[in-house]
C-alpha positions in Angstrom: -11.7 28.0 29.2 -10.3 31.4 30.3 -7.0 30.6 32.1 -7.5 33.5 34.5 -9.9 31.4 36.4 -7.7 28.4 36.8 -6.9 29.1 40.5 -10.5 29.1 41.5 -11.4 26.2 43.7 -15.0 26.0 42.3 -13.9 25.9 38.7 -11.9 23.0 37.2 -10.4 22.6 33.8 -13.2 20.2 32.9 -16.1 22.2 34.2 -17.3 23.3 30.7 -17.4 19.6 29.7 -19.4 18.8 32.8 -21.8 21.6 32.2 -22.3 20.5 28.6 -23.0 16.9 29.7 -25.5 18.1 32.3 -27.2 20.3 29.7 -27.5 17.4 27.3 -29.0 15.2 30.0 -31.5 17.9 31.0 -32.5 18.2 27.3 -33.1 14.5 27.0 -35.2 14.4 30.2 -37.4 17.4 29.0 -40.8 17.1 27.5 -39.7 18.8 24.3 -37.5 15.8 23.5 -39.9 13.1 24.4 -41.8 13.2 21.1 -38.8 13.1 18.8 -37.9 10.0 16.7 -34.9 8.0 17.8 -32.9 9.0 14.7 -33.3 12.7 15.6 -32.1 12.1 19.1 -29.2 10.0 17.8 -28.0 12.8 15.6 -28.4 15.3 18.4 -26.4 13.2 20.9 -23.7 12.7 18.3 -23.3 16.4 17.7 -23.5 17.3 21.4 -21.3 14.4 22.2 -18.5 15.6 19.9 -18.7 19.0 21.7 -18.4 17.3 25.1 -15.3 15.4 23.9 -13.9 18.6 22.4 -14.3 20.3 25.8 -12.6 17.4 27.6 -9.6 17.6 25.2 -9.5 21.4 25.6 -9.7 21.0 29.4 -6.8 18.6 29.3 -4.7 20.9 27.2 -5.5 23.9 29.5 -4.4 21.8 32.5 -1.2 20.9 30.6 -0.5 24.6 30.0 -1.2 25.5 33.6 1.3 22.8 34.8 4.1 23.9 32.4 7.1 25.1 34.3 9.0 28.3 33.4 12.7 28.1 32.7 15.0 31.1 32.7 16.1 30.1 29.2 16.4 27.2 26.8 19.1 26.3 24.3 18.1 25.5 20.7 19.8 22.9 18.6 22.5 25.4 17.6 23.4 26.1 21.2 21.8 29.6 21.2 20.3 30.6 24.5 16.7 31.6 24.1 15.7 33.8 27.1 12.8 35.8 25.7 9.9 33.9 27.4 6.3 34.5 26.3 3.4 33.1 28.1 0.0 31.8 26.8 1.1 31.7 23.1 -1.6 29.8 21.2 -2.0 27.6 18.2 -5.1 25.9 16.8 -5.3 22.1 16.6 -8.1 20.4 14.6 -9.0 17.2 16.4 -11.6 14.5 15.7 -13.9 16.4 18.0 -13.4 19.9 16.6 -10.9 22.7 16.9 -9.1 23.3 20.2 -6.5 25.8 21.3 -3.1 24.8 22.6 -1.7 27.3 25.0 2.0 27.1 25.9 5.2 29.1 26.7 7.6 30.0 23.9 11.3 30.7 24.2 13.0 32.9 21.7 15.3 35.8 20.9 15.7 38.2 17.9 16.6 36.5 14.6 16.1 33.0 16.1 13.1 30.7 15.7 11.2 30.2 18.9 10.8 26.8 20.5 7.8 25.4 22.3 8.5 22.7 24.9 4.9 21.6 25.1 4.7 21.1 21.3 7.7 18.8 21.5 6.4 16.9 24.6 3.0 16.3 22.9 4.5 15.7 19.5 2.1 18.0 17.8 2.3 18.0 14.0 3.6 21.1 12.3 0.3 21.7 10.6 -3.0 22.1 12.4 -4.3 18.5 12.1 -4.2 16.2 15.1 -2.9 12.6 15.0 -6.4 11.3 15.2 -7.4 13.3 12.1 -4.3 12.3 10.2 -4.7 8.6 11.0 -8.4 8.5 10.2 -7.8 10.3 6.9 -5.0 7.9 6.0 -7.2 4.9 6.6 -10.1 6.5 4.7 -8.1 7.3 1.5 -6.8 3.8 1.4 -10.3 2.6 0.8 -12.0 5.4 -1.2 -11.4 8.7 -3.1 -10.2 11.8 -1.4 -13.6 13.4 -1.9 -15.4 10.5 -0.3 -12.9 10.4 2.5 -13.3 14.1 3.3 -17.0 13.7 3.2 -16.9 10.8 5.7 -14.7 12.7 8.1 -16.8 15.9 7.9 -20.0 13.9 8.5 -18.8 11.5 11.3 -16.4 13.6 13.3 -16.1 17.2 14.5 -13.2 17.9 12.1 -13.1 19.5 8.7 -10.2 19.2 6.3 -10.0 20.7 2.8 -8.9 18.5 -0.1 -5.5 20.2 -0.7 -4.6 19.9 3.0 -5.7 16.2 2.9 -3.3 15.5 0.1 -0.5 17.1 2.0 -1.3 15.0 5.1 -1.3 11.7 3.2 2.1 12.5 1.6 3.5 13.4 5.0 2.2 10.2 6.6 3.7 8.0 3.8 7.2 9.5 3.8 8.8 7.0 6.2 7.8 3.9 4.2 11.2 2.8 3.0 13.0 3.6 6.2 10.4 1.6 8.2 11.1 -1.6 6.3 14.8 -1.0 6.3 14.8 -0.9 10.2 11.9 -3.0 11.2 11.7 -6.2 9.1 13.0 -9.5 10.2 15.8 -8.7 12.6 16.1 -12.4 13.0 15.8 -15.0 10.2 12.5 -16.7 9.8 12.3 -19.9 11.8 11.0 -22.2 9.1 12.2 -24.5 6.4 9.4 -23.5 4.0 9.9 -22.1 0.5 10.9 -18.5 0.2 8.9 -17.1 -2.7 9.5 -13.8 -4.5 7.1 -12.6 -7.2 7.0 -9.5 -9.4 4.7 -7.8 -11.9 4.0 -4.4 -13.4 0.8 -2.4 -13.7 0.1 0.9 -15.5 -1.4 3.9 -13.7 -3.0 6.8 -15.6 -0.9 9.9 -14.7 -1.0 13.6 -15.3 1.2 14.5 -18.3 3.9 16.1 -16.1 4.2 12.9 -14.0 4.9 10.6 -17.0 8.3 9.2 -17.5 10.3 11.1 -20.1 10.1 8.5 -22.8 6.3 8.2 -22.4 5.9 12.0 -22.3 7.8 12.4 -25.5 5.7 9.7 -27.2 2.5 11.4 -26.0 3.7 14.8 -27.3 4.2 13.4 -30.8 0.5 12.7 -31.1 -1.7 15.6 -32.3 -4.2 16.4 -29.5 -7.8 16.2 -30.4 -10.4 18.2 -28.5 -13.4 15.9 -28.7 -11.8 12.5 -28.0 -8.5 10.8 -27.2 -6.0 11.1 -29.9 -4.5 8.0 -31.6 -1.9 6.6 -29.2 -2.9 8.9 -26.4 -4.6 6.2 -24.4 -1.5 4.0 -24.2 0.8 7.0 -23.7 -0.9 8.3 -20.5 0.2 5.6 -18.1 3.3 5.1 -16.0 4.3 1.6 -15.0 4.3 0.7 -11.3 6.5 -2.1 -10.2 4.8 -4.5 -7.8 6.6 -7.0 -5.6 5.7 -9.7 -3.0 7.7 -11.9 -0.7 6.2 -14.7 1.3 6.8 -18.1 2.9 5.0 -21.2 1.6 5.1 -24.8 2.4 6.0 -27.2 -0.4 2.8 -28.5 -2.1 3.6 -31.6 -4.2 1.2 -32.5 -7.0 1.0 -34.0 -10.5 0.4 -32.5 -13.8 -3.0 -34.3 -14.0 -4.1 -32.8 -10.6 -3.1 -29.3 -11.9 -5.3 -29.8 -14.9 -8.1 -31.2 -12.7 -8.3 -34.6 -14.4 -7.2 -36.7 -11.4 -9.6 -39.4 -10.4 -10.4 -39.5 -6.7 -12.5 -42.6 -6.8 -10.1 -44.5 -4.6 -11.2 -42.4 -1.7 -7.8 -40.9 -1.0 -7.9 -37.5 0.6 -6.3 -34.7 -1.5 -3.4 -33.1 0.4 -4.1 -29.8 2.2 -2.4 -26.7 0.9 -1.0 -24.8 3.8 -1.7 -21.1 3.8 1.1 -18.7 3.0 2.9 -16.9 5.8 4.6 -13.5 6.4 3.4 -12.1 3.2 4.6 -8.6 2.3 3.4 -6.8 -0.8 4.3 -3.4 -2.1 4.4 -1.2 -5.2 6.1 1.9 -6.4 5.4 4.1 -9.4 8.0 6.6 -8.6 11.1 4.4 -8.1 12.6 2.3 -10.9 11.7 -1.4 -11.3 15.2 -2.4 -10.5 15.1 -0.7 -7.1 11.9 -2.4 -6.1 13.1 -5.8 -7.2 16.4 -5.3 -5.4 14.4 -4.4 -2.2 12.5 -7.7 -2.5 15.8 -9.7 -2.7 17.2 -7.8 0.3 14.1 -8.6 2.3 14.5 -12.2 1.3 18.1 -12.1 2.5 16.9 -10.8 5.9 14.6 -13.7 6.2 17.2 -16.3 5.1 20.6 -14.7 5.2 22.5 -18.0 4.7 20.2 -19.2 1.9 19.5 -22.4 3.6 15.9 -22.6 2.2 14.6 -23.1 -1.4 14.1 -19.8 -3.1 11.5 -19.5 -5.9 11.0 -16.5 -8.1 7.6 -16.4 -9.9 7.3 -14.2 -13.0 5.0 -13.7 -15.9 7.7 -13.6 -18.6 8.3 -9.9 -19.3 11.9 -10.0 -20.8 13.0 -6.7 -19.2 11.9 -8.0 -15.8 13.7 -11.3 -16.3 16.9 -9.4 -17.1 16.6 -7.3 -14.0 16.0 -10.3 -11.8 19.1 -12.1 -13.2 21.2 -9.0 -12.8 20.2 -8.5 -9.2 20.7 -12.2 -8.4 24.2 -12.1 -9.8 25.0 -8.9 -7.8 23.7 -10.3 -4.5 25.1 -13.8 -5.2 21.6 -15.3 -4.8 20.6 -18.7 -6.1 16.9 -19.2 -6.9 14.7 -21.2 -9.2 12.9 -18.9 -11.7 9.4 -20.3 -12.6 7.2 -18.7 -15.2 3.5 -18.4 -14.5 1.7 -21.4 -16.0 -1.5 -19.4 -16.6 0.4 -17.3 -19.1 1.5 -20.5 -20.8 -2.1 -21.6 -21.1 -3.1 -18.3 -22.6 -0.6 -18.9 -25.4 -1.9 -22.4 -25.9 -5.4 -21.1 -26.3 -4.3 -18.6 -28.9 -2.6 -21.4 -30.8 -5.7 -23.6 -30.5 -8.0 -21.2 -32.2 -5.8 -21.3 -35.2 -6.6 -25.1 -35.5 -10.2 -25.2 -34.2 -13.4 -23.4 -35.1 -15.0 -21.3 -32.4 -17.1 -23.4 -30.1 -15.6 -26.8 -31.1 -15.8 -29.0 -27.9 -12.6 -30.9 -28.9 -10.4 -27.8 -28.2 -10.4 -28.5 -24.4 -9.1 -32.0 -24.9 -6.4 -30.6 -27.2 -5.4 -28.0 -24.6 -5.4 -30.5 -21.8 -3.2 -32.9 -23.6 -0.5 -30.3 -24.4 -0.7 -28.6 -21.1 0.1 -31.9 -19.4 3.1 -32.4 -21.7 4.3 -28.9 -20.8 3.8 -29.6 -17.1 5.8 -32.8 -17.5 8.7 -30.8 -18.9 8.1 -31.4 -22.6 7.6 -27.8 -23.8 10.0 -28.3 -26.7 8.0 -31.2 -28.1 4.8 -29.3 -27.8 6.3 -26.3 -29.7 7.6 -28.6 -32.4 4.3 -30.4 -32.6 2.0 -27.5 -33.0 4.3 -25.9 -35.7 4.4 -29.1 -37.6 0.7 -29.5 -37.4 0.1 -26.0 -38.8 2.6 -26.7 -41.6 0.9 -30.0 -42.6 -2.5 -28.3 -42.7 -1.1 -25.5 -44.8 -2.5 -22.8 -42.4 -2.0 -19.2 -43.5 -3.4 -17.7 -40.3 -1.0 -19.2 -37.9 0.3 -16.2 -35.9 -1.0 -17.6 -32.6 0.8 -20.9 -33.2 4.1 -19.3 -34.0 3.9 -17.0 -31.0 3.1 -19.9 -28.7 5.9 -22.1 -30.1 8.5 -19.2 -29.9 7.3 -18.5 -26.3 7.8 -22.1 -25.2 11.2 -22.4 -26.8 12.5 -19.0 -25.6 11.5 -19.7 -22.0 12.3 -23.4 -21.8 14.7 -22.9 -18.8 11.8 -21.3 -16.8 9.2 -23.9 -17.9 10.6 -26.9 -16.0 7.3 -27.6 -14.4 8.0 -31.3 -13.9 10.8 -30.5 -11.4 8.8 -27.7 -9.9 5.7 -29.8 -9.2 7.9 -32.6 -7.7 9.6 -30.1 -5.4 6.3 -28.6 -4.4 7.0 -25.2 -5.9 4.2 -22.8 -6.8 3.7 -22.4 -10.6 1.2 -19.6 -10.8 1.4 -15.9 -9.9 -2.0 -15.5 -8.3 -0.5 -13.7 -5.3 1.1 -10.9 -7.3 -1.8 -10.7 -9.7 -4.1 -10.2 -6.7 -1.7 -7.6 -5.3 -1.9 -5.6 -8.6 -5.7 -5.6 -8.5 -5.9 -4.8 -4.8 -3.2 -2.3 -4.4 -3.5 -0.5 -7.7 -6.7 -1.3 -9.7 -9.2 -1.1 -6.9 -8.1 2.4 -5.8 -5.9 4.1 -8.4 -7.7 2.9 -11.5 -11.1 4.4 -10.5 -13.0 6.1 -13.3 -11.6 9.5 -14.3 -8.6 9.4 -12.0 -5.3 11.0 -13.2 -2.6 11.0 -10.6 0.3 13.2 -9.8 3.5 11.2 -9.1 3.8 12.0 -5.4 0.1 11.5 -4.9 0.1 8.1 -6.5 3.2 7.0 -4.7 1.8 8.0 -1.3 -1.4 6.0 -1.9 0.6 3.0 -3.1 2.7 3.1 0.1 -0.4 3.3 2.4 -2.2 0.6 0.6 0.9 -1.6 0.6 1.1 -1.2 4.4 -2.5 -2.1 4.8 -2.2 -5.2 2.5 0.9 -6.4 4.5 -0.8 -5.9 7.8 1.8 -3.3 8.9 -0.2 0.0 9.0 -0.5 0.3 12.8 3.1 -0.6 13.5 4.2 1.8 10.8 2.1 4.6 12.3 4.0 4.3 15.6 7.3 4.4 13.7 6.1 7.4 11.7 5.3 9.3 14.8 8.7 8.6 16.2 10.3 9.9 13.0 8.0 13.0 13.0 9.3 13.9 16.5 12.9 13.6 15.4 12.2 15.8 12.4 10.1 18.5 14.0 11.5 18.8 17.5 15.2 18.7 18.2 16.4 18.2 21.8 17.3 21.3 23.8 19.1 21.9 27.0 17.2 23.3 30.0 18.8 25.8 32.3 
């Protein structure tokens, strides 16, 4: 609307929106529109409806500009008095309904940046995209590719955003992730006596060459590049490991080794105990920061939940030696006591590799062999199982026994973390399903899509947003992010 008419009694700031609505109603009542199919009318109303909404937003902004008071001068954050006042300066804002113009007064002076009180009051982003567009885009890219997200926004809203700008928006939105969790998680300890569980894993992400870690980049550069296919070693030297962490509360779930292997008879009619759902789960991942940093964050969060360490702490891992060393290092530094339990599913995988050294493929006896030894391991007899399978291979004179030796060495090396008898009796979890699921959901389902190669900052931004969504914190984070944006973009100034 032309602001020169704002003093007219007959014309309001929302008259254009009213005229647009009346015109749409007249069209729908006319004979010309009576013969259209409903889908055509639906599309027409959507398009015209967006225009009505855009005009409503434009009218509200025009009213805001009309009501803005003029000050003789304003002081910027440096204490400089800005007394050069310009009226009706404009900037474009791309909203969910289309482009609108923001008119406002500016205060400046030579060699000083101008300030715009209305921009600060409305907390308008420094780029042209409104909060509605930014939030919608962030939620879209969590679910699908940037191309699909942009297409969805272009087709279902009045906004248009190019791909490069969408990448910048997502990076901007994700930038307050660490600070949010530092300031907004568990100001009070959790009111529960349940188990406090920490679990960790790593997952590789295909990266652009310049985003690989230095050691991986050097390894990739050693391989001669082929034009028509991946070079030898190129496939494994194109990924950067992301560290994934999860912290959650679980009630103890006591069971027997037989129940774990699903051979418990329930003929006596007893009802199996109900496994309580986990609570307050937070999962996150980072490909930019080092694994030690992410693991340390998990222990710090656990300390927020249980600062006096009055609960039982359980650390679930899959057996990666480097990860175990980092966990022990951080536990020592933070003076934390926890029971480290190795994922039982990984143990079963080693048992199966050993079994195929002793049985022919398809032999039905192999399952009974696996079950018998799995129960012994669950009862805390991993050393006896290791000794037994090695002795059996020696007596048979097996030459192809690599699976047996690996299994035996694995069991002996990790004996302190395979005390499943004590873990089951205490009701501890013994499988890393939570973190395995987090790896699939946060990383695989989005960042491992066909043909994707990620920049470091792009992958990190997506991991942060998907972590927020998985932990149920996105909406709360958004409010925090907007507060931080206002602090960054608009410093306080003194009015005359």
